[in-house]
N, C-alpha and C positions, 0 to 999 in steps of 0.2 A: 037308367044308363045302363045296368049289372043284366038287365033282360034282354037289351038290346044288344047288347057283348055277345051275353049267350048265344041270341040268335044268330051271330053274324057268324062268331066259329063254330055252329050246326051248319053253316050255309056254305066254309072254307074247306077246298079240296086240292091234295096235291095229287098229278097225276104224270105218269112217268112212263109216257110210254116207249116202248122199246124196243129194238131189232127183233128179238127174238120173244123179251115177256114184257109185260107189264105190267105198274101195278099203281093201286089208287089207294090213296090215306086220308081220313077224313079227322081235322082239329075242330072236335068237343071241348066240351067244357071240362070235360077228366082229361083232355091234353090230348094225343095220335092214336090215333087206331088203324089199321093196313084193315082194308077190303078183304074179303075172303071168297075165293068165289068155289066154282063145282070140285079142282086140286090145289086147294089152297089157298097162298097170300097171293101169288102171281095167276096172271092172266095170257096165254099162250097168243103173238104177238100174227092168231092167223085169222083167215076173212074164206070162208069157204062158200061159192055159187052152186045149190044142187039144183038144176036143168037148167036155171032160169036165172038173168038177170036181178028178179025181182024177188027168189030165193035163195035170202042168204043166213048163214049165222056165223061165231065167231069162238074164237080162243077153244074150251073142251070141245063145246060140241061144235065146229069146223073139222077136228078131227076125230073124232066120231063121225063123221057125217063120209070123211074122204076114208077113213078106214074099214066102210060099212061098205062106198061104193064108186071107189076111186075111178074108174068111165064115166060115173054119170056129173060129176066134180069139175070143179075150177077151183081150185086152191090160189089162194094168197096168200104170200108171208114175206117177209123183209121189206114193206112199203116204206116202214122208213127209210132205209139207206137209199130210196130212189129218188125224194122230195129234191136231191139239192140237183137232180142231174137235166138239163134243160131237154136231152135227147128221148126222154123219156116224157111225154107229155098226156097219152092216155093210151086204152088196150081195148079192143070187144071182147065184150062179152055175153055169150050165147045171143048173137046178134044186135046185143045193145053196145056204141062205143063211150064206153066213163071215163071219162078224169079221173087222174090220180087222187088228184083233193075230195075227191067223187070216194071215192076206197077207201081213206083212210078217214073220209066221215065215218062210211057204214063202221068202220070196224072201231072208231072214237063212236058211235051210238050204242052196240052190242055193250061193250066196255063201261061203260059209264049205267046206262041202264044196270046190268049186272051189279053194278060199287052201290048203286043206290041213290047216283047224283041228281037232286032234281031240280028242273029247267031255273035260269036265272039265277047258282051258286057261281060264287067267286071263286076262280081255279085258277092255279098257279103250275103252268104246265112246265119241264124240263125240255131243254132241248140240249145236242149235243155244241161242246165247241166249235168242231169244222163239223161239219156235217160227210158222211163219205162218197168215195169215188172220186177220181184222179180230173181235175178242175171243176169239183163242186161246185157253185152257185149258192153262199149262203144265205146271202140275202132271198135267194126266188124260192131257195128251202122252208126259210121262213116265213114268208108272203104264204106255201100254201099248206104248212099247219096250221095261221090263223085261219085259215079259207076252211078246212077240214077241221075244226072245231067250232068254227061258227055254223058246220052244216051238220051239226051234231048239239048242237042246242045249244053252244059257250059263246055267250057274248062278251063277258063280266073274264079275262084273260091276261094273263101274263107268261110270258116265258124267261124262265133264269138259265144258264147253262148248269147244266146236270151233277157235276164235280163241286160246284158254290152249295147249291143246295143240301147236300150230303154234309158239306163243312159245315153247314149251318146245327144240323142236326146232331154233327158231333160234338163245334160248338160250345154246345149245353152242357156236356161237363165238366170244362173248365172256367178255373175260378182267377187263374192269371194271366194276362198279355202275353198272346203268343202270337207267331206267323206260323201260319200250316199251309203244308200242301197236299192238296188232296187228288190221288188217283182214283176214276170211277173207269174200271174196265165189265164195258157190256159185252149185245154179240158183235155190233158191228165200228165198235168206234171205240179209241184210248180216251179220257179225257182228263188233263191237268188243269188244276184250277190253286194257285196261291192269294192266299187268304190273311187279316192279320184283323183278329178277336181284340175286341178289351172289355171287360164286364162292365155292362150298363153304357155301351156304346153302339152303335151301328156299326158294321162287320162291314170290311172292303177289302177288296178283288183290287191286287196287285197284279194278276197276270194270269194267261187261261194259256195254252196250248192244249192242240188235240189232232188226232190221228185216227185214218180210218181204218186200223187194225185193230183186230179185237178174238174173242173166242171163237168165232165162226173163220176166220183163218187158221186158230190152230187148228182145227177141226180139219180142216181142206188138208192140208198138211201131211195129215197123217190118211186121209182116202189118197193124195195125191203118193204120196211112196210107198204105202204099205195093200193100197189095194187095188189099186190103175193096172200097176205093174203086170196084177194076176189076171187083165181082161184086155189086155192086146197093147196096154202103152210098149214106148216102146221097141215095138215090132217093126217090121217092114211090111210092104207086099210090090210086087213085080209090074210093070206098065211098057210094054217094048219092050223088054230088057233093061230095066234101067228099076233100079231100089228107092223105092218112096218108104220114107217115116207114113207110120201110121197114121193119120189125121188127129191132131192135139185138139180140136173141135169135140172127136166122138167122148174126149170125159172133161170137156166142161160141165156137164151138170154133178160132174164131183164137187165145187164150191159150195154147191149149197144144194141138199138132196131133192128138194120141191123139180130141180132142172132137170134131175132124171126120171122125173114124170113126163117134161114139157118133151123129151125128145123121142115121146110116142109117135111123131107122123109118121109116113106112110117113107116118105121121099127118106127122111132118117136114118130108117132101118134101112131100107133096099138100099142108101149108102155103104154101108155098115155093112151090109148082108157084101155083096159087091167086093170091097175091103177085103173080107172073111175070104174070097172065095178066090183071092190072088197071094196069100198071107201068110206067114213063113209062121204063124200063131192064131188060124182060122179056129178053133176050139173054146180060145181064150176069149175070141169077139164072140162067135154065138154066146157064149155066156154071158156077156155083156146087152146083147140083142134080147134073152132072155130077163136078164132082169129088170130091164124098159119093159121087155113086153110084162112083165109079172110085177109091176110096181112095188118093185124092190126096195124104190128107194129111200122110205122112210125108217124103215128095219136096218137097212142098212149103217143110213145115217145115225140110227143112236146105239148100234156095235159100237161104231167109230166115239159117240160121246161118251159110252161110256169104256173107254179107253183110256180119254182123256182125265177125269175124272178119277181113277184108278189110282194115273200116276204120279197125282197129285197128294196119293196115301206110301208109295210101296217104289219103290227103283224098276218094277217091269209087272209087264202085262201083257195081257192074250185077247187080241183081235179073235174075238169066235164069231164067224156067222156062218150059213149054212143056208144054200136053195138049191133043189133038184140035187142035180151033178155038181156044181160049183158050193165048194167051200174053205173057207181060212180057218186055221186058226194057227195067228202068229204070234209070234211073243217079240213084244216091242218096248225094249228098254227108254227106260227114261233118259237117259245119256241121246241114248238115238235121236227120241222126240223134240229133246233142247237141242241137239243138231238141226233137224230139222225147220225149227221155227226162229232160229240162230240171227238171220237177216230183221225180219219181223222183231224182234228183243232188243236189236239193234236200234232198230229207227225209234220207239218207243222211248226206247231211254233218250236218243237225241231230241224226243217228245219233253220228255223232260226237261230238260234243257231247256227248250224255249220257253218254258214258263216263265223258269226262276231270270233268263234274262229281259224278258219282259218284267216282271216284278222287280229288277235289281236288287236279288241278293246270291248270296253265295252260300253252297249245302250249307253250311256252319250257319245263318242264318234261321234254319227251319227249324226250328223247335216241335214240330209232331208232324207225321203222316200221317194221314189215314186212309187209309188203303178199299175200297169197295166195289161190287160186281162180281161177279162169280169168275171172274181169270183169274182175280186177286187171287181163288187158293194154287196158282199154278206159282209150284215151286220155281222154276228160273224166273217168271216174272217178278215175286217176293224178293229173292236175291239183287234186285236190280237195286231197288230199295233199303236193301240193310248194309250193299256194301257202299253205300254213298252215306246214311245216315244213320248207319247203327242200327243193331233189334229193336232196341231200349225206347227210340223215339217211335217204332210204327207201333200202328192199332190200327183192328179193324169192329167187325161187329156187322148185321145186319148185310148181308154182302147182298141181299137179293129188295133189299125195301129200303134202304137210309136214304136214297135220293125221292124217294115217294112221300117219306116221312118227313125229313127235310121241307121239301115241297109247302109240305100243309100248312110245317112252321110256318115259314113264310106267306102263305096264304089268310095267317090271322091279322087282326086290327093292331 
């Protein structure tokens, strides 16, 4: 019996498939360990096709392939954020139509092989409380996610809300009954679970709530306010003596860096050039064209992400980005940044209200608050919970791995 249990442990895995990063954890006889990849514990959720739909790489290898020759690559990222959208069924990749489930399955196949997950393994995978997108279809998203795991060779699969998994990991340190609010802040969603723990008893999930606002949206706020105005946003152009605003569509790519690369179509570039010729901001729009043509989306995104990270520890940071004659050296204060994301913060706070309401608990009924995910570092996010529950009830740890570790623990017998 002991041998059988040990074998079961070795074949039990937790998979945290994220919008930005993914993590695999293994439950072994000695406990839970996180699979290490080329760049550490996390595996970037990126899939890259290299000149053919048959030739693809993922994670760090995908990033390297794209940086080596962006013009020959078709890059896919944030795949998870499309799972609940009925409008996206498939896409054409180098002459081949691939369904969304196939794309996610290809990525998961790379992730599982890198992590050493064998065929036939028992997997508990995370899912957001609510999938991303206006009018997202949660049932469709879960159906697609299950199909993607099957395509990657996983048939023994259980899906668990991601904050519930993180809470399961946190609860291992508790020695008395408690109500715990878990907040999981990823790249695409912020999810909350209210859980009841008691030593020796099954965990009770009392309430869940989630919203499609998270770290990627905070990056996009910096891009909209600090970068886009320097590239023509807010300018005007004249058509038959009528002043029209520079189209907002020119800046849609700033929400996610890979979309800037997707703007390289000849028609899109011609449209921007024509507006620039008639505008009051021709040099700024010319700079936008150069950034698109020279595939500078990733470099710009990294500069913005660095500012957001720096503002978690400092009151001010410098957005420093240069390409050719275009240069930004913009001081961004934490107060300014928090003003840009004020509405997002209010919606996150309202989502916490919804989780507590479903659980039938007031703020005073929560004994512990466990916050995980990279965006949990943002001071304005943390203040939401400090103001309501007090700093003494807040805990953190394993911000990038706690969900996967909790999933692995739930995969055991």
